[in-house]
Phi, psi and omega in degrees: 000141181240150182210153170283153185240133175274119178270127180244121183273100183227188176079237190293323177292339178283347176273350169283138179287156182295319179305313185290327183293315185286326184273322192246338186236143170246126186248138177211160182245130183253127177248122174248123181286122185290336182268332184240346184078000181293141181233149183225130174252141177225129180280141184228159173287174181282355168201163181129193177229151172198156175290146180290154182283335182240160182283150175273117189279175176304316187287350169097165178233140179254133185248122180247131179260116189237146161232141186241119173282131192278324184216115356285161185287113190213131174255143174232130171268119184271321182192161182218156176213139169259124184237125176181179179292130178063024177261123174297160170251155182206152168226150174229123178227128182259129175247143176220187182269355180264122183289003180303125195274336192278316181225118174307130187213154172203185182256155195294343174265356184257156180280167166208162193231141183237123172261115183248123176235129176239149182211157178078010172286136186252166173221152175123152191286344174286338181271146178297162182290331183291341179271350193248353189200146172223167183244130167259130183247138176241122179242153177233140178205131179279142171282341188078173186298122179066012184286150178245351188083359177292135177067020182286140183270099180285355174284351176265013180291149175269133176284117175266320180204166176208144183215146177268143179236133183233359184230147181283150180136192181233152178212152184240120173265128183252131174230117181285324178226162184264174186233026174297128180303138174160141177289324180260104185292346172282342186246014179287156179204130188169203187215154169243131184237135174243129185221131174252127179244144174293167170273151171291143183248102182288341188277318183262358175066038186247120180297161168305136180229148174296121177264328186202146176203140169213152174225161184239125175285137185251123176237149193279166179288144177292154175225149183208163170210157183241115183250146170117353183217145174240163176304141176064011175295142183259118176273124179256311182227266184282127178295156181283154174290150185235142161250119178254117183245130179238129181239146168064038170308129178303148180308326176239088190202164173231138178228135186211167170248121179248164183226143168207157178291133174109185177289162184294142183206124179296143179089001183280148172248114182254192176269126183274138182290129180301133177089357185267346188268129177229138181255132175249135175217088191218180181261341182220157185292162188229154179251141177217147169238128179246135178247131182238135171200172183059048177248021184294337183290349178287341184268102188285339180203165174287160169133195181281139184228154174233137169242136187231143171257117191238146175229140177239129181230180173293356188252352177136197181243126177246145172261123184265342182191156177202157174209144179246144187203173182248132180256114187218095180252014183286134171265125184249137177238116178259120181212184180214131183261122175251149176237144178237141168270000000 
């Protein structure tokens, strides 16, 4: 028996604002027929309902929710659903500390959580095996040095674990660290993908199909340096020109150089050097070079001062580099007074 399916567009597309969706993204649903492999793409609004373009066969149909970013041209698979006779349902949702709505993402040193929900699983000897169990797969894939994931071949991902699920309900998997390949754990970049697949149904000749999938992007920790000044340097009058270099700034972050009186101390809030603050609002990490000069008016008195390169992200405030030095602008005159009779 074949029937049309009424699709409801909720979830991830609903997290995009109507304005952003209209101006920057093209959203569409791809329907792939389980018996013939025929596919049909239908453009959709960022929310609402509409009927499927093709009838759903006995072998089922897979529905893929995609969004296409115009600049830079990038496509994102947001969600998948398999619909058919005796086909269980599943959802996969990944949570991180970053509120970014489009694709779950986090930093290499931060945890993430995977919520897996299954329903429609049956029990009993009279039902086919494909209706009584599903398989959860965990894949990892590195983007490589400087990679962003654009154009990545996900068939090359490494299968890390797989497990059978035979009961309906929800479970949360917690990961304190990621498993992206790389010797320097602070510099890895890549993605972890969690997918739920149905079993192959040999009775109906239906192959194993993806029921739900989501991936989380892992980005490296930022690194930075302050060049042009050295530790314990004495500044007499005009301070030296500085070159501030920052690599792998988190896609949602702020970076700045601050100065405060006294020795180095974590957690200090100082005066931000004008021209040093940069806000990053992007989909991938960024590199920046900042040139600073003519900042001597910040030093209100002589003595020891500390300069810090700081970044603020959804995970907190981190110091990337610092240097302590001495300001001594006192003019001393050495002389002798002679008297004559």
